[in-house]
Structure formats: C-alpha cells, structure tokens
C-alpha positions in Angstrom: -18.1 -43.9 -2.1 -20.1 -46.8 -3.5 -18.5 -50.1 -4.3 -18.4 -51.8 -7.7 -20.7 -54.8 -8.5 -19.4 -58.3 -9.0 -19.2 -59.9 -12.4 -22.4 -61.9 -12.0 -24.4 -58.7 -11.3 -22.6 -56.9 -14.1 -23.6 -59.7 -16.5 -27.2 -59.7 -15.2 -27.5 -55.9 -15.9 -26.1 -56.3 -19.4 -28.5 -59.1 -20.3 -31.5 -57.4 -18.7 -30.8 -54.2 -20.6 -30.2 -56.0 -23.9 -33.5 -57.8 -23.5 -35.3 -54.5 -22.6 -33.8 -53.0 -25.8 -35.1 -56.1 -27.7 -31.6 -56.8 -29.0 -30.1 -60.1 -29.9 -26.5 -61.0 -29.0 -25.8 -60.8 -32.7 -27.1 -57.2 -32.8 -24.9 -56.2 -29.8 -22.0 -58.0 -31.5 -22.4 -55.9 -34.6 -22.8 -52.6 -32.6 -19.9 -53.3 -30.2 -17.5 -55.2 -32.4 -17.3 -57.9 -29.7 -18.1 -61.6 -30.4 -21.5 -62.9 -29.5 -19.8 -65.8 -27.7 -17.7 -63.3 -25.6 -20.9 -61.3 -24.8 -22.7 -64.4 -23.7 -19.8 -65.3 -21.4 -20.0 -61.8 -19.9 -23.8 -62.0 -19.5 -23.5 -65.3 -17.6 -20.9 -63.9 -15.3 -18.2 -66.3 -16.5 -15.8 -63.6 -17.6 -15.3 -59.9 -16.8 -15.1 -57.4 -19.7 -12.2 -55.0 -20.0 -13.0 -51.4 -19.5 -12.8 -50.8 -23.2 -15.2 -53.7 -23.9 -17.6 -52.5 -21.2 -17.6 -49.0 -22.8 -18.4 -50.6 -26.3 -21.2 -52.7 -24.8 -22.6 -49.6 -23.1 -22.6 -47.6 -26.3 -24.3 -50.5 -28.2 -27.0 -50.5 -25.5 -27.3 -46.7 -25.4 -26.4 -46.5 -21.7 -23.6 -44.9 -19.7 -21.0 -47.5 -18.7 -21.3 -46.5 -15.0 -24.8 -48.0 -15.0 -23.3 -51.5 -15.1 -20.8 -51.1 -12.3 -22.3 -48.8 -9.7 -23.4 -50.6 -6.6 -26.9 -49.2 -6.7 -28.9 -49.8 -9.9 -30.4 -46.4 -10.6 -33.0 -45.4 -13.1 -32.6 -42.9 -15.9 -35.0 -40.5 -14.2 -34.6 -39.8 -10.4 -37.7 -38.4 -8.7 -37.7 -37.7 -5.0 -40.7 -36.2 -3.2 -40.1 -33.6 -0.5 -41.2 -36.0 2.2 -38.6 -38.6 1.1 -35.6 -36.1 1.2 -33.4 -36.9 4.2 -30.3 -35.0 5.4 -27.2 -36.7 4.0 -24.9 -34.7 6.3 -25.6 -32.4 9.2 -23.2 -30.3 11.2 -23.8 -28.0 14.1 -24.4 -25.1 11.7 -25.1 -26.7 8.4 -27.6 -29.3 7.0 -27.0 -30.8 3.6 -29.9 -32.6 1.8 -29.4 -34.5 -1.5 -32.2 -33.4 -3.8 -31.9 -36.6 -5.9 -29.9 -39.9 -5.7 -28.6 -39.1 -9.2 -28.8 -41.0 -12.5 -26.2 -43.3 -14.0 -23.3 -41.5 -15.4 -24.4 -38.1 -14.1 -21.7 -35.5 -13.4 -24.0 -33.1 -11.5 -25.0 -33.2 -7.8 -27.9 -31.2 -6.5 -28.3 -30.2 -2.8 -30.4 -28.1 -0.5 -28.1 -26.3 2.0 -29.5 -24.9 5.3 -27.0 -22.6 6.9 -27.8 -21.9 10.5 -27.2 -18.4 11.9 -24.4 -19.4 14.4 -21.0 -17.7 14.8 -19.7 -20.4 12.5 -22.8 -20.8 10.3 -20.9 -21.5 7.1 -19.9 -24.2 4.7 -16.4 -24.4 3.2 -15.5 -26.4 0.0 -11.8 -26.8 -0.8 -10.2 -26.5 -4.2 -11.0 -29.6 -6.2 -8.4 -31.8 -8.0 -10.9 -32.4 -10.8 -12.0 -29.3 -12.8 -15.6 -28.3 -12.2 -17.9 -25.7 -10.8 -21.0 -24.9 -8.8 -24.1 -22.8 -9.1 -25.7 -21.5 -5.9 -29.3 -20.1 -5.8 -30.3 -18.3 -2.6 -33.9 -19.1 -1.7 -34.1 -17.4 1.8 -32.0 -15.2 4.0 -28.9 -13.3 3.1 -25.7 -15.1 2.1 -22.1 -14.1 1.9 -20.2 -16.1 -0.7 -16.5 -16.1 -0.9 -14.7 -17.6 -3.9 -10.9 -17.3 -3.5 -10.4 -13.5 -3.2 -13.9 -12.6 -4.5 -16.7 -11.8 -2.0 -20.3 -11.5 -3.1 -23.5 -10.9 -1.0 -26.6 -12.7 -2.3 -30.3 -11.8 -1.5 -33.2 -14.2 -2.1 -33.4 -15.1 -5.8 -29.8 -14.2 -6.5 -27.5 -16.8 -8.0 -23.8 -17.2 -8.5 -21.5 -19.6 -10.4 -17.9 -20.3 -9.5 -15.1 -22.6 -10.5 -13.6 -25.2 -8.1 -10.2 -23.9 -9.0 -10.7 -21.8 -5.9 -12.2 -22.5 -2.5 -15.9 -21.8 -1.8 -17.2 -20.4 1.5 -20.8 -19.8 2.1 -22.0 -18.0 5.3 -25.5 -17.0 6.5 -25.7 -13.3 7.4 -29.1 -12.9 9.0 -30.5 -14.3 12.2 -32.9 -16.7 10.4 -30.1 -18.4 8.5 -30.0 -19.1 4.8 -31.4 -21.7 2.4 -29.4 -22.4 -0.7 -30.0 -24.7 -3.7 -26.6 -25.9 -5.0 -25.8 -27.8 -8.2 -22.2 -29.0 -8.3 -20.0 -31.0 -10.5 -18.6 -32.9 -7.5 -20.3 -34.5 -4.6 -20.3 -32.8 -1.2 -18.7 -34.5 1.7 -19.3 -33.9 5.4 -19.5 -30.2 6.3 -16.2 -28.9 7.5 -16.6 -26.9 10.7 -15.2 -23.4 10.7 -12.6 -22.4 13.3 -14.2 -20.4 16.1 -12.9 -16.8 16.1 -10.5 -16.1 18.9 
C-alpha cells in the first residue's frame, strides 16, 4: 500500500493545480468556503488541512481528494504500452500484470492474468470486506471459474461478472493455460498458492 505525502508536498500539489486551473486563492476560497489565508498556509506547507477541508479544496479544483495525498502523483489518463507492462506478481502457476498504474481516485483495477496449466494452475480471491465485484474476459484457453457454489466454464471471448461477497477461483483447463483480462473493484495481492491434491 502506498504511503501518504507530507504536508509540504500536499501544499505543493494544491498550489500547482490551482495555478494550472488559473484560479486565484480568492476563487478557491469562494468555491471551498475556506479562507484565502488558510488556503495560503496549506499551500506553503505550514498547516495541514482536515479531511473535510481537503475534500472541499479538491471539489473546488475539480479533482479527487486522493490526488493530493497518494504517494505517487498520477495523471488523469494512464497510458501504458505493451512493452512497458511488467508482472506485478508471479507465482509458480500464475502471472499477474497490472494493465495501468491507475488514475487518482479510481476504484477499478485492471489486470492480465496468465494461468499456467499446472496441477495448481489457479488463482483464488477471498471474500472481500468491502463490497465490490469483478469482470473476467477469457482471451485464450479454457477457464473454470468458481464463485461460491456457482461453477462456470468459459471459452475464448466469454465473460463473467461476480460479486466479492463470495470467493473467486479461476483455473486453466487446457494444457496451454489461460489468459484472462480482469477488471476488479479491489486490487489484487500476491497469488495465493492452491493446496496440492493428496
């Protein structure tokens, strides 16, 4: 998980965006209902805004509040070429590639999953504490997808959507493995290895 920026960087980002938007402190004051003096102190890194104040500043500047506090300053449009994609996690039977680094405030995460045709060529995602779901599109191979008590088999071009109120298990069925595009409302962690059948 990324860390949060310090107050000097937070102030720098607010000032930079305000100037890019060609807004004066007075205009942000009117739009956020915070005093120009307080805004100036925040921009200079002399004081830290409350969460409520940060949300109001973000609205005034037409930006998601997360833009100001995420460790990595990300653009509104994330473009990644195929050559630049690197595996973010790799297990013995699964490779996970992030398709983009994301954009500020995004609540979707896109991945390319390569499930290798081993005995344990599968990926399991546990029930999530935060409500959300996933869409899986099979590009190559044959995939068995298990969502709680529901089992579906996907062929190339098939897609399925499922809630994270139940666990997800994806398993390649053919010797060439499976390639899956996944769009989720939560980030993927390290692949969890399956228990070897006894």
